[in-house]
N, C-alpha and C positions, 0 to 999 in steps of 0.2 A: 510446524507445531504452533497452535494458537496460544495467545497469552494466558487463557484460562487453563489450558493443559499444562503450560509451563509452571504456573503457580501450584497446581495440584501435584505435579511431579516433585517440585521443590519441597512442599510440605510433607510428602510421603517419605522423603529421604531424611527428614529430621529425626534425631534419636528419640526413642521412647523413654523419656525421663520425666518423672513426676516433679511438679514444681516445688512442692514442699520439701523434697529432698535437696533441692538446690538452695534452700533457705537456711541451711544449718549454720552458715556463717553469721546469720542474724540471731538465731535462737538455737542454742545447743540441743541436739537430739537427746543427750543424756539427761539434761534438765527436764525436758518434756516427759521422758520415760519415768523419772523419779516422781514427777508431779502426778502422773497417772497412777503409779503404784501407791502413793501416799493417799490419793483420793479413793482408791479401791476400784478403779474402772479399767485397769490394765488388763489386756486379754491377748492371747496368742492367736486368736481367730483372725484370719485375713479377710478384711472387707474391702469392697471397692472404695468406700469412703472411710478410711481409718481415722483414729482419734487425732493423729497429727494433722490430717487434712481439715478436720472440723475445727481444731484449734486455730489454724490459720484463717479459716472462714470467719470465726469470731473476731480475730484481730482485724481482718479485712473489713468488717462492718464499720470500724472507726476510720480506716484508711480511705475507703472508697464510699464516702457518705452518700453520693448521689446515685449509687447503684443499689439494686435490690440484692438480697442475700443470694438468690439464685443466679443473678447475673454475675456477681463478683466471683462466685465459686466456679462458674464456667469460664470467666475471663482469666482467672488465675490458673486454671487447669490443675486443680489439686487432687482430682480423683485418679485412682489407679487406671491404667489402660484397660479398655473394654470395647465391646462392639458399638456401644452408644457413647458418643463424646459428651453428651449433655448429662446433667445430673437432675433427677427428679426433685421438685421442691419438697415433697414429703420425706425424701431421704435426708435432706438437710435438717428438717425439723426433728426427725428421729435421731440424727447424729448429734444434734445439740443436747437432746435429752440424755443420750448415752454419755456425753462428755461431762455434763453437770457443771455446777458453779465452782465446786471445790478444786477441780483440776486446773481451771484457769487461775483461781486464787493462788494455788500452790506454785504454779509456773511464774506468776508475777513476783511472789515473795522470794522464791529461790533465785530467780534471775536478778532481782534487785540486790539481794545480798551478795551474789556472785560478782556482779560488776562493781559494787561499792568496794569490795575487798581488793579487786584487781586495779581499779583506777587510782591515779595519783592526783588527787584534787589539791587545789590551792588552799593553804591553811593560814590562820592568824594565831600567832603565838603557840603554834603546835596543835591547834584545834581546827577541825573541819567545821565550816559554817553551814548550819542547817536552820530550817524554819518549819513551824507548824501553823496551819491555818485551815479554816473550814470553807466549804463550798457546797452548793445545792445543785441537784439535777432534777429534771422533769421526766416523768414517766408517762406512758400512754394512760388515758383516762378509762380504766377498766375497773370493775368492782373488786377484783382480786388485788390490783395494785393499790387502790385506795384503802382497802382494809389492811394491807401489809405495811404500807409506807405512810399513809396519812397525807394531809395537805394543809397549807395555811388556811386560816379562817378569819373572818371579821364579823361585824354585827349583822351582815346579810347572809352569812353562811360560809361554806367552804369554797375555795377557789377552783378553777377549771381543771387543774392538773395535779395529780399526786406528785410529791417531791421526796427526794432522798437527801439526807444530810450526810456529808462526808468530811472527814478530817485527814489530811495528808501530811507526811513528813518528807521534806525535799532538801536535797543538797543544792546550795544556792549558786555555786559557780558553774554547775553543769545542768541544773534544772532536772536532774534525775531523781525520781521518786524512790524513797527508801522503804516506806510502808504506808498503809492506808487502812482506815476503818470507816464503815458507814452503816447507817440504820435508818429508821423512820425519821420523818421531818421533825417531829417534836422531841427527838432525843437531844439532850444537852451536849454541846461540843466538847465540854471538859470530860464527860464520861467516855466519849469516843477517843479523846486524846489520851486518856488513862490506858487504853488498850495498846498504845504505841510505846509504852514505857519499856516493855521487854525487848523490843527490836531496836531500841536506840543504840547506836554504835558508841564505843568508848572513844575518849579523846575528841570530844565534839562540843560545840556550842550551839544550842537550839534557841532561836528567837521566837517569842510569842507575841501575839497581840494582847493588849491590856484586858480583853474579854476573857482570857484564859487564866486570870489571876486566881490561884487557889494554892494556899500553902501546902495542902495535902498533895496536890499534883506535882508542884515544884520540888517538894522534899523527896517524893518517890523518884522523880526524874533524876535527881542528883545522886541518890544513894544506891541505885540499882546498877552500878557499874563503876568504872574507873574514869575519872576526869570527864564526867557527863555534866556539863555546865548549862545554865539557862540564863536568859536575858529577857526582861519584860519592862515596858514603860510603867511608870507609877500612876495609880489612880488618884484622883483628888480625894483629900481627906484621909489619906493613909496614916494610921497610927503606928508609931515606932519609937524605940528608945535608942539613943546614940550611945554606942559602946566605946568607940575610938574614932578619932578624927585624923584622917590622912592629909587634910588640907581643908580649905574653906568650902570646897565643892566636892569633896570626896570623904565619905564617912562610912564606918562600919556600924550597922544598926541591928537591932534585935526586934523581931516581929512576934507577937503573941498569937498563938493558934486558938481557935474557937472550940467550944464544947461539941458543936455539931461535927467538926472535922475529926475530933477524937472518936466519935461514935463510928464514923466511916473507916477510920484507920487507927486502931489502938496503939500502934507502934509510933505514931506521930509524937514528937517531943512537944513540951509546953511552949518552947520558943524556938524560932528558926533564925539563924544569923545570915545576914546578906549584906551586900555592899550597895550603897546609894550614891550615885554619881550624878552631878548636876552640871549642865553646860548651857550657855546662852548662845544661840545660833540665830543670826538675823533679828536681834532684839527680842527673841522669844526664848524663854527658859524651858529646858527639857530635863526631866529626871528619869533615870534608868535604874532599875533594881536588878541585881545580878548575883549569881553564886560565886563569881570570880573574886574572892576576897583577898587574894594575894596581890597587893599593890605593886610589888617589885616586878612580878612577871607580867601582869596585865595593866598597862598604862591607862589611867583613868581618862585622859584627854581623847583617847581613841574609842572608848567604849560607847559613848553616846553616838558618835558618827557611824559606828559599826551597825547600829540598829537600822540605818537606812537601807542596808542590804536585804532586810526582811521583805521589801517590796518585790523581790525576785519571785517569790512564790505566787504573788498576785499576777505577775506577768506570765508565769507558767500556766495558771488557770485560764488566762486569756488565750494563750496559744492553743490549749485543748479545745475550748469552746468556740472560739471565733475562726481559727485556722483549720484545726483538724476536723472539727464537726461542721465546718462551713456555716456557722451561726444557726445551725438547726439544733436547738437545745433539747428537744424532746427525744428521748431514746426510742428505739424501734420496738423493742419487745413488749408483748402484752401480758406475759406471765411473770409473776414476781421472781421466780427462780431464774428465768431467762434474763430479766432486768439486771439482777446481780451478776450473772455471767457476762452480760454485755459490758457492765461497768468495769469488771476486772479485766476484760479484754481491751477496753479503752485505755486503762492505765498501763497495761502490758505493752500495747502498741505504741503509746507515747514514750515509754522508756526505751523501746527498741530504736525509735527515731533519735532520741537523745543520746543513746549509746554510740550510734554511728557518728553523730555530730561531735561527741566528745573525742572520738578517735581522730576525726579530721582536725579539730581544734588543737589537739596535742601536738600534731605535726607542725603547726604554725607557731606554737608557743603562746597561745592565747587561751582564754576561757571559752567554754562552749556557749555561754550566754552572750558572747560577743559575735556569734554567727546569727544570721537572719533565719528564724525558724520557718517562716513561710517559704522562702526560697529553697532552703534545705529540704523541707518536707516535700515540696513539688519535685525536686530532683530525685529523692529517694523513692517516691511513689511512681515516678516515671521509670525508674530502674526496675521496680517490681513488676510494672506492666510489661516490660520487654523481656523479663526473665523466662517466660515459657518458650520463647523462640531461641534462647541462647543454649549452646551446647555446654555440657558440664565442664569441658576442658577450658572453655573461654571465660568461665565465671570469675576466677581470680583476677583476670585482666580487666574485666568490666567493673568489678568491685573496686579495684585500685583507681580506675578512672573516676568512679563516683567519689571516692575520698578526696581526690585532687580537685574535683569540681566543687565540693562543699567548702573547701578552703578559700574559694574566691568570693564567698558570700559574707565577708566580714563587714560588720556594721560600723558606721563612723563613731567616733568617740562621743559619748553622751555629754551634753552641755548641762553641767550641774547648775548653772546660773538661771536656767529657765524655771519660771514659777507659774503654776496653774492654780490660783486660789479657787476654793470651792464657792460656787455661786449659790446664794440663798434665794430660793424661789418663793414667791408669795404663796401663802396657804390658799387653796381653792375655796371659794365661797359657794354656799348652796343657792345663792340668789344672784341673778345677773346684775352687772354694774350699770347704774344709770349714768348715761353720758351727758345729759343736759341738766344735771341738778344744780342747785344754786351755788354750792361751794366751788364748783369748777368754772362758774361764770365770772367769779371775782378775780 
């Protein structure tokens, strides 16, 4: 028997099992079914390319960035068995239209809520550490995308690519996303953050950048649940009235709301009480405003240093853009609805990777953000690439080996004494510099 015949005989003996059915340990099939029903796209009709397969194709668009949609669908072998092993590109286009954007959005939100309730995250004073921040994405330069999302502009006109503005809510010790909202580029980030109030979990502390300072937003964040606290750095020129002093650097203050905020939210009180904590770090004074007014439960000397953990959400965005998308910042889709579908699939895929990393980190007794994302992502994607050749009975064994492998990618301890000051670059001039002028000859 020749080598070619031996390979053909071996592949013919492989069990006929669809790859997306082997991925139920990544994304629960019940969650997918509920997401389809909630979006109104669930059907009992059996297609060669069912909705579950299309969902994994959308997720694979962020996993296998260098492959076309057609290549990755054939590579993952997500279609049901048939006479033709390949999938027509038109079938994938039609499948994505059938799936829609709401199905992927529902799957992301339901999966994020499910794993947040199941996981046992590290807490501070009984509160889970969360953060909210904004990010922008580039879309293909088509008239539909430019009309739907808009783009930055200057005195010379609009820029080359339409952009989408997004705000995400992230758990900091695991980098798992809790919720997200996005819209056109010119949408205010605080309006997007207002959409995340309803999905904020109880017994949590959310850290904001100073650009999110709005008493209306912060008051809603605090009052729409139990123990939903916030923390934000103080802007220069903040006007406040000291009610009580817990020490020289720890004061209870009262902030006056504006008439404009009352028009937006009639339930907003005339004054909002907060805690102002000051601390000097490396000869620089930092002031933090927070809703944690109980000085006995929340020590003031730890609150200012706690804000440094907000940088984890910036690292999460870097992981998505540089590692997962391979520095290819422009999304693939040319239709605005498919752009939104692709974005929800990107967030869902990132959460799936982070969920596996959280499981591996919990076995070692460390945080998931202490594992190398690039190494873990490469190992998980290699596992997904080998999955079509694995028999269903051996999948638990292969998955256990994957979890053990991820535990070896622990990062070294961060050196907190390292400082990278921002470099002030000279403002570019419209005119070339004269190298031989008189002032330089003296």
